[in-house]
GUKESE-600466 format. One line per field, with one value per atom (N, C-alpha, C): atom name; x, y, z. Coordinates in Angstrom, 1 decimal. Layout:
! GUKESE-600466
at: (CA / ...)
u: (X / ...)
v: (Y / ...)
w: (Z / ...)
! end
This chain:
! GUKESE-600466
at: (N / CA / C / N / CA / C / N / CA / C / N / CA / C / N / CA / C / N / CA / C / N / CA / C / N / CA / C / N / CA / C / N / CA / C / N / CA / C / N / CA / C / N / CA / C / N / CA / C / N / CA / C / N / CA / C / N / CA / C / N / CA / C / N / CA / C / N / CA / C / N / CA / C / N / CA / C / N / CA / C / N / CA / C / N / CA / C / N / CA / C / N / CA / C / N / CA / C / N / CA / C / N / CA / C / N / CA / C / N / CA / C / N / CA / C / N / CA / C / N / CA / C / N / CA / C / N / CA / C / N / CA / C / N / CA / C / N / CA / C / N / CA / C / N / CA / C / N / CA / C / N / CA / C / N / CA / C / N / CA / C / N / CA / C / N / CA / C / N / CA / C / N / CA / C / N / CA / C / N / CA / C / N / CA / C / N / CA / C / N / CA / C / N / CA / C / N / CA / C / N / CA / C / N / CA / C / N / CA / C / N / CA / C / N / CA / C / N / CA / C / N / CA / C / N / CA / C / N / CA / C / N / CA / C / N / CA / C / N / CA / C / N / CA / C / N / CA / C / N / CA / C / N / CA / C / N / CA / C / N / CA / C / N / CA / C / N / CA / C / N / CA / C / N / CA / C / N / CA / C / N / CA / C / N / CA / C / N / CA / C / N / CA / C / N / CA / C / N / CA / C / N / CA / C / N / CA / C / N / CA / C / N / CA / C / N / CA / C / N / CA / C / N / CA / C / N / CA / C / N / CA / C / N / CA / C / N / CA / C / N / CA / C / N / CA / C / N / CA / C / N / CA / C / N / CA / C / N / CA / C / N / CA / C / N / CA / C / N / CA / C / N / CA / C / N / CA / C / N / CA / C / N / CA / C / N / CA / C / N / CA / C / N / CA / C / N / CA / C / N / CA / C / N / CA / C / N / CA / C / N / CA / C)
u: (-24.5 / -23.4 / -24.0 / -23.3 / -23.8 / -23.5 / -24.3 / -24.1 / -22.7 / -22.1 / -20.7 / -19.7 / -19.8 / -18.8 / -19.2 / -20.3 / -20.6 / -20.1 / -20.1 / -19.7 / -18.3 / -17.6 / -16.3 / -15.1 / -15.5 / -14.2 / -14.1 / -14.9 / -14.7 / -14.5 / -13.8 / -13.6 / -14.8 / -15.1 / -16.4 / -15.9 / -17.0 / -16.9 / -17.1 / -17.1 / -17.2 / -18.6 / -19.5 / -21.0 / -21.2 / -20.2 / -20.3 / -20.6 / -21.0 / -21.3 / -20.7 / -20.4 / -19.7 / -20.7 / -20.5 / -21.5 / -21.3 / -22.5 / -22.4 / -21.3 / -20.9 / -19.9 / -18.4 / -18.3 / -17.1 / -17.0 / -18.1 / -18.1 / -17.9 / -18.4 / -18.2 / -16.8 / -16.2 / -14.8 / -13.8 / -14.2 / -13.5 / -13.6 / -14.7 / -15.0 / -14.0 / -14.2 / -13.5 / -11.8 / -11.4 / -10.0 / -9.6 / -10.5 / -10.2 / -10.2 / -11.1 / -11.2 / -9.9 / -9.5 / -8.2 / -7.0 / -6.9 / -5.9 / -5.9 / -7.0 / -7.2 / -7.0 / -7.4 / -7.0 / -5.7 / -4.8 / -3.5 / -2.7 / -3.2 / -2.6 / -2.9 / -4.1 / -4.3 / -3.4 / -3.3 / -2.5 / -1.0 / -0.6 / 1.0 / 1.1 / 0.1 / 0.2 / 0.1 / -0.8 / -0.9 / 0.4 / 1.0 / 2.4 / 3.4 / 3.4 / 4.4 / 4.2 / 3.1 / 2.8 / 2.8 / 2.9 / 3.0 / 4.3 / 4.8 / 6.0 / 6.4 / 5.4 / 5.6 / 5.9 / 5.2 / 5.3 / 6.8 / 7.2 / 8.4 / 9.5 / 9.3 / 10.3 / 10.4 / 9.2 / 9.4 / 10.1 / 9.8 / 10.5 / 11.9 / 12.3 / 13.7 / 14.5 / 13.8 / 14.3 / 14.5 / 13.5 / 13.6 / 14.7 / 14.9 / 16.1 / 17.4 / 17.6 / 18.8 / 19.1 / 18.0 / 18.2 / 18.7 / 18.1 / 18.4 / 19.9 / 20.4 / 21.8 / 22.6 / 22.2 / 23.1 / 23.2 / 22.1 / 22.2 / 23.0 / 23.0 / 23.8 / 25.3 / 25.5 / 27.0 / 27.4 / 26.6 / 27.1 / 27.3 / 26.4 / 26.6 / 28.0 / 28.2 / 29.4 / 30.7 / 30.7 / 31.7 / 32.0 / 30.9 / 31.1 / 31.7 / 31.2 / 31.8 / 33.1 / 33.6 / 35.0 / 35.8 / 35.4 / 36.1 / 36.2 / 35.3 / 35.3 / 36.2 / 36.2 / 37.2 / 38.6 / 38.9 / 40.3 / 40.8 / 40.1 / 40.5 / 40.9 / 42.1 / 42.6 / 41.6 / 41.7 / 40.7 / 41.0 / 42.3 / 42.6 / 42.0 / 42.1 / 41.5 / 39.9 / 39.3 / 37.9 / 37.5 / 38.3 / 38.0 / 38.2 / 39.3 / 39.6 / 38.5 / 38.1 / 37.0 / 35.5 / 35.4 / 34.3 / 34.4 / 35.7 / 36.0 / 35.8 / 36.2 / 36.0 / 34.4 / 33.7 / 32.3 / 31.6 / 32.1 / 31.6 / 31.8 / 33.1 / 33.4 / 32.8 / 32.3 / 31.8 / 30.2 / 29.7 / 28.4 / 28.3 / 29.3 / 29.3 / 29.4 / 30.2 / 30.6 / 30.4 / 29.3 / 28.9 / 29.5 / 30.0 / 30.4 / 31.6 / 32.6 / 33.6 / 33.0 / 32.2 / 31.5 / 30.7 / 30.0 / 29.2 / 30.1 / 31.2 / 32.2 / 32.7 / 33.2 / 33.8 / 32.7 / 31.5 / 30.5 / 30.2 / 30.2 / 30.0 / 31.1 / 32.4 / 33.5 / 33.5 / 33.2 / 33.0 / 32.0 / 30.9 / 29.8 / 30.3 / 30.9 / 31.3 / 32.4 / 33.2 / 34.1 / 33.4 / 32.4 / 31.7 / 30.9 / 30.4 / 29.6 / 30.6 / 31.7 / 32.7 / 33.1 / 33.3 / 33.8 / 32.6 / 31.4 / 30.3 / 30.1 / 30.3 / 30.1 / 31.2 / 32.4 / 33.6 / 33.6 / 32.7 / 32.7 / 31.7 / 30.8 / 29.7 / 30.1)
v: (117.1 / 118.0 / 118.9 / 119.1 / 119.9 / 121.4 / 122.2 / 123.7 / 124.2 / 123.7 / 124.1 / 123.8 / 122.7 / 122.3 / 123.2 / 123.7 / 124.5 / 125.9 / 126.4 / 127.8 / 127.9 / 126.9 / 127.0 / 127.2 / 127.0 / 127.0 / 128.3 / 129.4 / 130.6 / 131.6 / 132.7 / 133.8 / 134.7 / 135.0 / 135.8 / 137.3 / 138.0 / 139.5 / 139.4 / 140.6 / 140.9 / 140.4 / 140.4 / 140.0 / 138.4 / 137.8 / 136.3 / 135.9 / 136.6 / 136.3 / 137.3 / 136.7 / 137.4 / 138.2 / 139.4 / 140.3 / 139.9 / 140.1 / 139.8 / 140.5 / 141.7 / 142.4 / 141.7 / 141.2 / 140.4 / 139.1 / 138.4 / 137.4 / 137.6 / 138.8 / 139.2 / 139.4 / 140.1 / 140.5 / 139.3 / 138.4 / 137.0 / 136.4 / 136.3 / 135.6 / 136.3 / 137.7 / 138.4 / 138.1 / 138.1 / 137.9 / 136.5 / 135.6 / 134.1 / 134.1 / 134.7 / 134.7 / 135.3 / 136.4 / 137.1 / 136.0 / 135.4 / 134.6 / 133.4 / 132.8 / 131.7 / 132.1 / 133.3 / 133.8 / 134.0 / 134.6 / 134.7 / 133.4 / 132.4 / 131.1 / 130.4 / 130.5 / 129.9 / 130.6 / 131.9 / 132.7 / 132.3 / 132.0 / 131.6 / 130.2 / 129.3 / 128.0 / 128.1 / 128.7 / 128.9 / 129.4 / 130.5 / 130.9 / 129.8 / 129.1 / 127.9 / 126.9 / 126.7 / 125.6 / 126.0 / 127.6 / 127.9 / 127.9 / 126.7 / 126.4 / 127.5 / 127.7 / 128.5 / 130.0 / 130.5 / 131.8 / 131.9 / 130.8 / 130.8 / 130.9 / 130.1 / 130.0 / 131.3 / 132.0 / 133.4 / 134.3 / 134.3 / 135.1 / 135.0 / 133.7 / 133.4 / 133.8 / 133.6 / 134.0 / 135.5 / 136.2 / 137.6 / 138.2 / 137.5 / 137.9 / 137.6 / 136.5 / 136.1 / 137.2 / 137.5 / 138.5 / 139.7 / 140.1 / 141.5 / 141.5 / 140.4 / 140.2 / 140.2 / 139.5 / 139.5 / 140.8 / 141.7 / 142.9 / 143.8 / 143.8 / 144.7 / 144.2 / 142.9 / 142.6 / 143.0 / 142.8 / 143.3 / 144.6 / 145.4 / 146.9 / 147.3 / 146.6 / 146.8 / 146.6 / 145.3 / 144.9 / 145.8 / 146.3 / 147.3 / 148.5 / 149.0 / 150.4 / 150.3 / 149.0 / 148.8 / 148.6 / 148.0 / 147.9 / 149.2 / 150.0 / 151.4 / 152.2 / 152.2 / 153.0 / 152.6 / 151.2 / 150.8 / 150.8 / 150.9 / 150.8 / 152.3 / 152.4 / 153.6 / 154.3 / 155.7 / 156.3 / 156.0 / 155.9 / 155.4 / 154.1 / 153.1 / 151.7 / 152.0 / 152.8 / 152.9 / 153.5 / 154.5 / 155.2 / 154.1 / 153.4 / 152.4 / 151.4 / 150.9 / 149.9 / 150.7 / 151.9 / 152.6 / 152.8 / 153.0 / 153.0 / 151.8 / 150.6 / 149.2 / 149.1 / 149.3 / 149.1 / 149.9 / 151.2 / 152.0 / 151.7 / 151.0 / 150.5 / 149.2 / 148.5 / 147.3 / 147.4 / 148.5 / 148.9 / 149.4 / 150.2 / 150.8 / 149.7 / 148.7 / 147.9 / 146.4 / 145.8 / 144.5 / 143.5 / 143.6 / 142.4 / 141.6 / 142.2 / 141.4 / 140.6 / 141.2 / 140.3 / 139.2 / 139.6 / 138.3 / 137.2 / 137.6 / 136.6 / 135.8 / 136.5 / 135.9 / 134.9 / 135.4 / 134.5 / 133.3 / 133.4 / 132.2 / 131.3 / 131.9 / 130.9 / 130.3 / 130.9 / 130.2 / 129.1 / 129.5 / 128.5 / 127.2 / 127.6 / 126.3 / 125.6 / 126.2 / 125.5 / 124.6 / 125.2 / 124.4 / 123.3 / 123.6 / 122.4 / 121.1 / 121.6 / 120.7 / 119.8 / 120.4 / 119.7 / 118.7 / 119.3 / 118.4 / 117.2 / 117.4 / 116.3 / 115.4 / 115.7 / 114.9 / 114.0 / 114.5 / 113.6 / 112.4 / 112.6 / 111.6 / 110.3)
w: (122.0 / 122.4 / 123.5 / 124.6 / 125.7 / 125.4 / 126.1 / 125.9 / 126.2 / 127.0 / 127.3 / 126.2 / 125.5 / 124.3 / 123.2 / 123.0 / 121.9 / 122.0 / 123.3 / 123.4 / 124.0 / 124.3 / 124.8 / 124.0 / 122.7 / 121.7 / 121.1 / 121.2 / 120.7 / 121.5 / 121.3 / 122.5 / 122.6 / 123.7 / 124.2 / 124.3 / 124.3 / 124.6 / 126.3 / 126.7 / 128.2 / 128.7 / 127.8 / 128.3 / 128.1 / 127.6 / 127.5 / 125.9 / 125.1 / 123.8 / 122.8 / 121.6 / 120.6 / 119.8 / 119.5 / 118.5 / 117.1 / 116.4 / 114.9 / 114.2 / 114.7 / 114.1 / 114.4 / 115.5 / 115.8 / 115.0 / 114.7 / 114.0 / 112.4 / 112.0 / 110.6 / 110.5 / 111.4 / 111.3 / 111.3 / 112.1 / 112.2 / 110.8 / 110.3 / 109.0 / 107.9 / 107.9 / 106.9 / 107.1 / 108.3 / 108.5 / 108.0 / 108.2 / 107.9 / 106.3 / 105.7 / 104.4 / 103.8 / 104.2 / 103.8 / 103.9 / 105.1 / 105.3 / 104.4 / 104.1 / 103.2 / 101.8 / 101.3 / 100.1 / 99.9 / 100.9 / 100.8 / 100.7 / 101.4 / 101.4 / 100.1 / 99.5 / 98.2 / 97.1 / 97.2 / 96.2 / 96.3 / 97.6 / 97.6 / 97.2 / 97.4 / 96.8 / 95.3 / 94.7 / 93.3 / 92.6 / 93.4 / 92.8 / 92.9 / 93.9 / 94.1 / 92.9 / 92.6 / 91.6 / 90.2 / 90.0 / 88.6 / 88.1 / 87.4 / 86.9 / 85.8 / 84.9 / 83.8 / 84.3 / 85.2 / 85.7 / 86.4 / 87.2 / 87.8 / 86.8 / 85.7 / 84.6 / 84.0 / 83.6 / 83.0 / 83.8 / 85.1 / 86.2 / 86.1 / 86.2 / 86.2 / 85.0 / 83.8 / 82.5 / 82.5 / 82.9 / 83.0 / 84.0 / 85.1 / 86.0 / 85.3 / 84.6 / 83.9 / 82.8 / 82.1 / 80.9 / 81.6 / 82.6 / 83.3 / 83.7 / 84.3 / 84.6 / 83.4 / 82.5 / 81.2 / 80.5 / 80.5 / 79.9 / 80.8 / 82.1 / 82.9 / 82.6 / 82.6 / 82.3 / 81.1 / 79.9 / 78.6 / 78.6 / 79.2 / 79.3 / 80.1 / 81.1 / 81.9 / 81.1 / 80.3 / 79.5 / 78.3 / 77.7 / 76.6 / 77.1 / 78.3 / 78.6 / 79.2 / 79.7 / 80.0 / 78.7 / 77.8 / 76.4 / 75.9 / 75.9 / 75.3 / 75.9 / 77.3 / 78.0 / 78.1 / 77.9 / 77.7 / 76.5 / 75.3 / 74.0 / 73.5 / 73.0 / 72.5 / 71.6 / 71.6 / 70.6 / 69.2 / 68.7 / 67.5 / 66.9 / 67.9 / 67.5 / 67.4 / 68.2 / 68.0 / 66.8 / 66.3 / 65.1 / 63.9 / 64.1 / 63.0 / 62.8 / 63.9 / 63.8 / 63.3 / 63.6 / 63.0 / 61.4 / 61.0 / 59.6 / 58.9 / 59.5 / 58.9 / 58.8 / 59.8 / 59.8 / 58.7 / 58.5 / 57.6 / 56.1 / 55.9 / 54.6 / 54.3 / 55.4 / 55.1 / 54.7 / 55.3 / 55.0 / 53.5 / 53.2 / 51.8 / 50.8 / 51.0 / 50.0 / 50.6 / 50.3 / 50.9 / 50.1 / 49.0 / 48.1 / 48.8 / 49.3 / 49.9 / 51.2 / 51.8 / 52.9 / 52.5 / 51.4 / 50.8 / 50.3 / 49.6 / 49.1 / 50.3 / 51.4 / 52.4 / 53.1 / 53.2 / 53.9 / 53.0 / 51.5 / 50.7 / 50.9 / 51.0 / 51.1 / 52.5 / 53.5 / 54.8 / 54.8 / 54.2 / 54.1 / 53.2 / 52.1 / 51.4 / 52.3 / 52.8 / 53.8 / 54.8 / 55.4 / 56.5 / 55.9 / 54.7 / 54.1 / 53.7 / 53.1 / 52.7 / 53.9 / 55.1 / 56.2 / 56.6 / 56.6 / 57.1 / 56.2 / 54.9 / 54.1 / 54.0 / 54.4 / 54.5 / 55.7 / 56.7 / 57.9 / 57.8 / 56.8 / 56.5 / 55.9)
! end
């Protein structure tokens, strides 16, 4: 390789040669670029991470939608209906026997339907 080919490919300072500081700065800049590129590629190939991020976004949207719907339902429901529903919940918490009986009847019904199909 001749002398012109070796020195022709790199930028030179005003004196014709690059200083060690310039070379080090170029090396550090190249390392940073390569590091950023590798990081971006790793992020693109991280399917599990992308999935978790997407699930988090969907959960956030779901939570916001749920809160919006609850607030709309509360604002549009008359006060008397809200009080009535609170009373029903309070009664159910006090006496769980009717709920247990209702649940057992529902379970028996579902089991009966399931075995009837087989």
